[in-house]
N, C-alpha and C positions, 0 to 999 in steps of 0.2 A: 629291457632279455629276451622279450618273445622273438624280437628283429635278429639277434645273434641266434637261435636256434631254431627259427627259420631257413636262416641262410646256412648253420649247420648243416640242416638235414636238407637241404636244397646242393651244396656238392655234394654228401655219399650217394642220392640220389644221380646228382648226374656224375660223380665215379661208378657210378654200381652200371648205370643204363650205356655208360661211353667203357667200360670192359666189356656187360651185355654183345653188345651193341660188334664189337670187333670179333668176338670171339665168333660168333651167328658169321658173324661175312664168312669166314675165310676156314671152317669148318667142315662144308661143301669140297671144298679144293683140298686138304690136307686128305680127309678119307680115301678120294675120289681117287689121289695120289697112293692108296696103302689098299688100294686096287676092289671095294667098293664098288654098286653099281649105286645108281640113283635109287632105287628103289628101296636097297637096303639103307640108304642115309635117310630116306626119309622117313621111314619106320623106327630106326634109331630117335632119331628127332623128334619124333611126334609122343614117344616111348618117356624118353626123361623128362619130355615135358609133363605129359599124366607122373611121370615117382617128383617130381619138381612142385606138381601141383596139391600133393599127396602129401608128399614131405615138408615142404618148409613152414605150412602152421603148427605140424606136430612139433616140427623144434622149437619153432618161433614159441610155442607154450611151454618147453621145458628153458627157455632160455625165461624169460619173463619172470615166474614161477622157482626156478635157483635164487640162490645166496648168493653166486659165484659174481664177480662183475665182471659186467660183457666184453671187458679185453681178455681177460681170460677166456675165454670162450672162442673168441676171434683166432688168439693165438695159437690155443689149441686146433681149431676148425684148421687152422694156417698148417699146422704139424702132418696131420693126419691127412690134405690133400699132397702137401709135401712127402708123406711115408708113400700114401700109393700112384703117388709120380712116379716113387724112383723105386718101387716093387713094379711094376709093370715098363719099366722102361731099363730091368736088369734080368726081365723073366725070361727074355730067351737064350738059348745055348750062345750066340753070338758075341751076346752081349760081356764082354771082358772089355778090362781098361785098355789093353793095346789098340781093339780094334774100334773105342770110341774114342778116344781122343787121336788119336796117330792116322 
């Protein structure tokens, strides 16, 4: 039983860190293409890391004390991220179905 849990934990950790490294590797290029300077990107990444350092333990404590299953928390988090991404993607005046798909 312990070997199975260790393998699942290792798979979860490797998936998380693989995704994290993939995003971090390309965020600078992406933000440079959107007109940010290197200094702005550095400040943005530092603030994001500081916020994550504070927010992650709080969210983990809420999830641990909750009676909701972990899968439900993951689904709710995924929906929230998708909603924020969709709202951010369509916040500009040029966001129309014709310009997005054509």
